[in-house]
C-alpha positions as CSV (number, residue, x, y, z in Angstrom):
1,M,16.9,19.2,-22.5
2,T,18.7,16.2,-24.0
3,E,18.5,15.5,-27.7
4,L,15.7,13.1,-28.8
5,G,18.0,11.0,-31.0
6,L,17.0,8.5,-33.6
7,Y,13.8,6.5,-33.2
8,R,14.2,3.0,-31.7
9,H,11.6,0.3,-31.6
10,L,10.4,-1.1,-28.3
11,D,12.3,-4.4,-28.7
12,E,15.5,-2.4,-29.2
13,M,15.1,-0.7,-25.8
14,T,15.3,-1.8,-22.2
15,P,12.7,-1.0,-19.5
16,W,13.3,1.9,-17.2
17,N,15.4,1.1,-14.1
18,D,14.6,3.4,-11.3
19,R,17.9,2.8,-9.6
20,L,20.0,3.8,-12.6
21,Q,18.0,6.4,-14.5
22,V,16.3,9.7,-13.7
23,L,13.2,11.3,-15.3
24,E,13.2,14.3,-17.6
25,V,10.2,16.6,-17.8
26,I,8.9,16.8,-21.3
27,G,5.7,18.7,-20.7
28,V,3.6,20.5,-18.1
29,S,-0.1,21.2,-18.7
30,D,-3.0,22.7,-16.7
31,E,-5.9,20.4,-16.0
32,A,-8.0,22.4,-13.6
33,P,-7.5,25.1,-10.9
34,D,-4.3,24.2,-9.0
35,V,-4.0,20.9,-11.0
36,K,-1.2,20.2,-13.4
37,T,0.0,17.2,-15.3
38,F,3.7,16.6,-15.5
39,A,4.9,14.3,-18.3
40,F,8.3,12.6,-18.2
41,R,10.6,10.5,-20.3
42,S,13.7,8.6,-19.3
43,D,17.0,10.4,-19.6
44,N,18.4,7.3,-21.3
45,Q,15.7,6.4,-23.9
46,T,14.2,3.5,-22.1
47,W,10.5,2.5,-22.0
48,F,8.1,2.3,-19.0
49,R,6.6,-1.0,-17.8
50,Y,3.8,-0.7,-15.3
51,R,0.2,-1.5,-14.7
52,P,-2.5,1.1,-15.1
53,G,-3.3,2.5,-11.6
54,Q,0.1,2.1,-10.1
55,F,2.1,4.9,-8.5
56,I,5.7,6.2,-8.4
57,T,7.6,8.2,-5.8
58,L,9.4,11.4,-6.8
59,E,12.5,12.6,-5.0
60,L,12.2,16.4,-5.1
61,P,15.5,18.3,-4.6
62,T,14.1,21.1,-2.5
63,A,16.3,23.8,-0.8
64,N,15.7,22.0,2.6
65,G,16.9,18.6,1.2
66,P,15.4,15.8,-0.7
67,L,11.6,15.5,-0.3
68,M,9.8,12.2,-1.1
69,R,6.3,12.4,-2.5
70,T,4.2,9.5,-3.9
71,Y,1.9,10.2,-6.9
72,T,-0.4,7.9,-8.9
73,L,0.4,7.7,-12.6
74,S,-2.3,9.2,-14.8
75,S,-0.7,7.9,-18.0
76,S,-1.3,4.5,-19.6
77,P,1.4,1.7,-20.1
78,S,-0.2,1.2,-23.5
79,R,1.9,4.3,-24.4
80,P,5.2,3.2,-22.9
81,F,7.6,5.9,-24.1
82,S,6.6,8.4,-21.5
83,L,4.7,8.6,-18.2
84,A,2.8,11.3,-16.4
85,V,1.5,12.3,-13.0
86,T,-1.4,14.6,-12.4
87,V,-1.2,16.5,-9.1
88,K,-3.3,19.0,-7.1
89,A,-1.7,21.6,-4.9
90,Q,-3.6,21.8,-1.7
91,G,-3.4,24.7,0.7
92,G,-0.6,23.2,2.8
93,S,1.2,21.5,-0.1
94,I,5.0,21.6,0.0
95,G,6.1,19.0,-2.5
96,T,3.4,19.8,-5.1
97,R,3.9,23.5,-4.8
98,W,7.7,22.9,-5.4
99,M,6.8,21.0,-8.5
100,F,4.6,23.8,-9.8
101,D,7.4,26.3,-9.3
102,N,10.4,24.3,-10.4
103,L,9.5,21.4,-12.8
104,K,9.8,22.8,-16.3
105,P,10.6,21.0,-19.6
106,G,14.2,19.8,-19.4
107,A,14.3,19.5,-15.6
108,L,15.5,16.2,-14.2
109,V,14.1,14.4,-11.1
110,K,14.8,11.1,-9.5
111,A,11.9,8.7,-9.2
112,Y,11.3,5.2,-7.7
113,G,8.7,2.6,-8.6
114,P,6.3,1.8,-10.1
115,A,4.5,0.1,-7.2
116,G,1.0,-0.6,-6.0
117,D,-1.7,-3.2,-6.6
118,F,-4.6,-0.9,-7.4
119,S,-5.2,-2.0,-10.9
120,L,-8.0,-3.6,-13.0
121,H,-5.3,-6.1,-14.1
122,S,-5.3,-7.4,-10.6
123,H,-9.1,-7.9,-10.6
124,P,-10.3,-8.8,-14.1
125,A,-14.1,-8.5,-14.5
126,A,-16.7,-8.2,-17.2
127,K,-18.0,-4.9,-15.9
128,Y,-16.3,-2.1,-14.0
129,L,-17.3,0.9,-12.0
130,F,-14.7,3.7,-11.3
131,V,-15.8,6.0,-8.5
132,S,-13.5,9.0,-7.7
133,A,-13.4,12.5,-6.2
134,G,-10.9,15.3,-6.8
135,S,-7.4,14.1,-7.8
136,G,-8.5,10.6,-6.9
137,V,-9.5,10.4,-10.6
138,T,-5.8,9.9,-11.6
139,P,-5.6,6.1,-11.3
140,M,-9.1,5.8,-12.9
141,M,-7.8,7.8,-15.8
142,S,-4.8,5.6,-16.2
143,M,-7.1,2.5,-16.3
144,L,-9.6,4.1,-18.7
145,R,-6.9,5.3,-21.1
146,W,-5.5,1.7,-21.1
147,L,-9.0,0.4,-21.9
148,N,-9.5,2.9,-24.6
149,D,-6.3,1.8,-26.3
150,C,-6.6,-1.9,-25.7
151,A,-10.2,-2.9,-25.1
152,P,-12.5,0.1,-26.0
153,W,-15.6,-2.1,-26.0
154,T,-15.3,-2.7,-22.2
155,D,-18.4,-2.0,-20.0
156,V,-17.2,0.8,-17.7
157,G,-19.2,3.1,-15.4
158,F,-17.2,6.2,-14.6
159,V,-18.4,8.4,-11.7
160,N,-16.4,11.5,-10.7
161,C,-17.3,14.0,-8.0
162,A,-16.0,17.6,-7.7
163,R,-16.8,20.7,-5.9
164,R,-17.5,22.9,-9.0
165,P,-17.8,22.2,-12.7
166,E,-14.4,23.7,-13.6
167,E,-12.8,21.4,-11.0
168,I,-13.7,18.2,-12.8
169,I,-10.2,17.0,-13.8
170,F,-9.9,15.6,-17.4
171,R,-13.5,16.5,-18.1
172,R,-13.0,17.3,-21.8
173,E,-11.0,14.1,-22.4
174,L,-13.6,12.0,-20.6
175,E,-16.4,13.5,-22.7
176,L,-14.4,12.7,-25.8
177,L,-13.8,9.1,-24.7
178,G,-17.5,8.9,-24.0
179,T,-18.1,9.3,-27.8
180,R,-15.4,6.7,-28.7
181,M,-16.0,3.9,-26.1
182,P,-19.5,2.4,-26.7
183,G,-19.4,0.7,-23.2
184,L,-18.4,3.8,-21.3
185,S,-21.1,5.5,-19.1
186,L,-20.0,8.9,-17.6
187,G,-21.5,10.4,-14.5
188,F,-20.4,13.7,-13.0
189,M,-21.6,15.2,-9.7
190,I,-20.8,18.6,-8.2
191,E,-21.5,20.1,-4.9
192,E,-22.1,23.7,-5.9
193,R,-22.7,25.8,-9.0
194,S,-20.2,28.2,-10.4
195,S,-20.5,31.6,-12.1
196,R,-17.7,30.5,-14.5
197,E,-19.6,27.6,-16.0
198,G,-23.2,26.5,-16.4
199,W,-24.3,23.2,-15.0
200,F,-27.3,21.0,-15.7
201,G,-26.1,17.7,-14.3
202,H,-26.3,16.0,-10.9
203,M,-25.6,18.0,-7.7
204,G,-24.9,17.1,-4.1
205,R,-22.8,14.3,-2.7
206,I,-22.9,10.7,-3.7
207,D,-25.1,8.6,-1.5
208,A,-27.4,5.5,-1.5
209,I,-30.0,7.4,-3.6
210,R,-27.7,9.0,-6.2
211,L,-25.4,6.1,-6.8
212,P,-28.2,3.9,-8.4
213,L,-29.0,6.9,-10.6
214,L,-25.4,7.1,-11.9
215,A,-24.8,3.3,-12.0
216,P,-28.1,1.4,-11.8
217,D,-26.3,-2.0,-12.0
218,F,-23.5,-1.2,-9.6
219,R,-24.0,-4.5,-7.7
220,E,-22.9,-6.4,-10.8
221,R,-19.6,-4.5,-11.2
222,E,-16.1,-4.6,-9.9
223,I,-15.7,-1.3,-8.1
224,F,-12.6,0.8,-7.8
225,C,-12.7,3.9,-5.6
226,C,-10.2,6.7,-5.0
227,G,-10.4,10.1,-3.3
228,P,-10.1,11.8,0.1
229,D,-10.4,9.3,3.0
230,P,-13.8,10.6,4.1
231,F,-15.1,10.1,0.6
232,M,-13.8,6.6,0.3
233,R,-15.1,5.7,3.8
234,A,-18.6,7.0,2.8
235,V,-18.6,5.0,-0.4
236,R,-17.5,1.9,1.3
237,Q,-20.1,2.2,4.1
238,M,-22.8,2.9,1.5
239,L,-21.9,-0.2,-0.6
240,D,-21.7,-2.4,2.5
241,A,-25.1,-1.3,3.6
242,S,-26.6,-2.0,0.2
243,G,-25.5,-5.6,0.3
244,F,-22.7,-5.3,-2.3
245,D,-20.2,-8.1,-2.3
246,M,-17.3,-6.2,-0.7
247,S,-14.7,-8.6,-2.0
248,R,-15.3,-6.8,-5.4
249,Y,-14.5,-3.4,-3.9
250,H,-11.0,-1.9,-4.1
251,Q,-9.7,1.4,-2.9
252,E,-6.5,3.3,-3.2
253,S,-5.1,5.2,-0.2
254,F,-1.6,6.3,0.9
255,A,-2.6,6.6,4.5
256,A,-1.2,4.2,7.1
257,P,-3.5,1.3,7.8
258,L,-5.6,1.8,10.9
259,V,-4.9,-1.6,12.5
260,E,-3.9,-2.7,16.0
261,E,-0.3,-3.8,16.0
262,I,0.1,-7.4,17.0
263,V,3.7,-8.5,17.8
264,A,4.1,-12.2,17.2
265,P,7.2,-13.9,18.6
266,F,9.6,-15.2,16.0
267,A,11.1,-18.7,16.5
268,P,14.2,-19.4,14.3
269,A,14.3,-22.7,12.7
270,D,17.0,-24.0,15.0
271,G,15.0,-23.0,18.1
272,A,17.6,-20.5,19.3
273,H,16.4,-17.5,21.4
274,V,16.5,-14.1,19.8
275,S,16.4,-11.0,22.1
276,V,14.7,-8.0,20.5
277,D,16.9,-5.8,22.7
278,A,20.2,-7.3,21.5
279,A,22.4,-5.3,19.2
280,T,22.5,-6.9,15.8
281,P,25.4,-6.2,13.4
282,V,24.3,-4.7,10.0
283,R,26.8,-4.1,7.2
284,F,25.8,-1.7,4.4
285,S,28.1,-3.1,1.8
286,L,27.8,-0.4,-0.9
287,S,28.6,2.3,1.6
288,G,31.3,0.3,3.4
289,V,29.6,1.0,6.7
290,D,29.3,-1.3,9.7
291,A,26.5,-0.5,12.1
292,E,24.4,-2.0,14.9
293,C,20.7,-2.3,15.1
294,V,19.5,-1.9,18.6
295,G,16.2,-1.7,20.5
296,G,14.0,-3.3,17.8
297,Q,15.0,-0.7,15.2
298,T,14.2,-1.3,11.5
299,V,16.9,-1.5,8.9
300,L,15.9,1.9,7.7
301,Q,16.3,3.4,11.2
302,T,19.7,1.7,11.5
303,A,20.8,3.1,8.2
304,R,19.9,6.6,9.1
305,A,21.7,6.4,12.4
306,A,24.8,5.2,10.6
307,G,24.6,8.0,7.9
308,V,23.6,5.6,5.1
309,R,21.0,7.0,2.8
310,I,18.1,4.7,1.8
311,P,15.3,6.6,0.0
312,A,11.9,6.2,1.8
313,A,8.5,7.8,1.4
314,C,5.5,6.3,3.1
315,E,7.5,4.3,5.8
316,F,4.8,1.7,6.4
317,G,5.6,-0.8,3.7
318,L,3.3,0.4,0.9
319,C,5.2,2.5,-1.6
320,G,8.2,0.3,-2.1
321,T,10.7,3.2,-2.3
322,C,13.0,1.8,0.4
323,K,13.4,-1.6,-1.4
324,V,17.0,-2.9,-0.9
325,R,18.7,-6.3,-1.5
326,K,19.6,-8.4,1.5
327,A,22.8,-10.2,0.6
328,A,23.0,-12.2,3.9
329,G,21.0,-12.7,7.1
330,E,17.3,-12.9,8.1
331,V,14.7,-10.3,8.8
332,A,11.1,-10.1,10.1
333,M,9.2,-8.0,7.5
334,D,5.7,-6.8,8.0
335,H,4.8,-4.9,4.8
336,N,1.5,-3.6,3.3
337,G,2.0,-4.7,-0.3
338,G,5.0,-2.6,-1.3
339,I,7.0,-5.6,-2.4
340,L,6.2,-8.7,-4.5
341,D,6.7,-12.3,-3.7
342,H,9.3,-12.9,-6.4
343,E,11.3,-9.9,-5.2
344,I,11.3,-11.3,-1.7
345,E,12.5,-14.6,-3.2
346,D,15.3,-12.7,-4.9
347,G,16.5,-11.3,-1.6
348,F,14.9,-7.9,-1.5
349,I,13.3,-6.3,1.6
350,L,11.6,-3.1,2.5
351,A,14.0,-1.4,4.9
352,C,11.2,0.6,6.6
353,C,9.4,-2.5,8.0
354,S,12.2,-5.0,8.3
355,K,13.8,-5.9,11.6
356,P,17.0,-8.0,11.8
357,L,16.8,-11.5,13.2
358,S,20.5,-12.1,12.6
359,A,23.5,-10.3,11.4
360,L,22.8,-8.7,8.0
361,E,24.5,-7.6,4.9
362,I,22.5,-4.9,3.0
363,E,23.3,-3.6,-0.4
364,A,23.0,0.1,0.4
């Protein structure tokens, strides 16, 4: 583990740069069965700038090669000297199990981000309702921790569902926050009792009858939802059927969007014809590699074929891990929120969902 060094004020430090600095593990703690929180700091004493609810992508150096995994931050940017992810190891987990076995204090790991638009700062409101299940509580915890530090009087309903009482992640901290935040209303729901811990609260699965019991005025709130896809689908259908204004519903998911692909023809400004089957020259300037993009390949596919490494995780334009700068040329990019407008204006693209429309020079 590197030395802590002398204390520096925030204005004496620069923000973390995911392309230049790695993360150092500074703490590992158990939250629930098969759930751990990993806390990190920068290896170069920088601070972390992000929005509560965003995520990062970790590059895990496994024995079979680098493994990219995306995790929501459970920490709050109101405490900017460290960040944390809280992860649950499922039965078939590979990356998370590797983290459990290998990430100890002092370990170093590469990370990319932060990214994502699932944040209360993107949808300000007078009243919020956070609905989560399992490890889907992590972005809600990030937002609630921020509110506790910066606006503890905020009216927040917090509903969390788990299988058993001992599987409620952050339960002790949530109950403590309930005594400190006058506007916080907590609602826990479990599916089955446990011999390890008594339970006198709500039981079953959240539905049109139980939701009004946990949050009677849910129609007046900005709702954020995160959890397994079937859980989020059920919550969304329930709210829609209740007449809730669905423009005030927001959910977090790392699954590829289930939409029919529509290919629109691209017409260059000069009216020239572009063949999608034509080979397009692509230069990867930092690697000194010249390649050709053929058959409608993406920039990422072209890089891989040429032996140029561009980190990538989701590969459908959401996580932002494959963000690279385009020094010359034009692309058609169809992303899902993994890149911001000002980044596009500065010449950045997502390699996974960008196809060349002309000869390119990519800084990779």
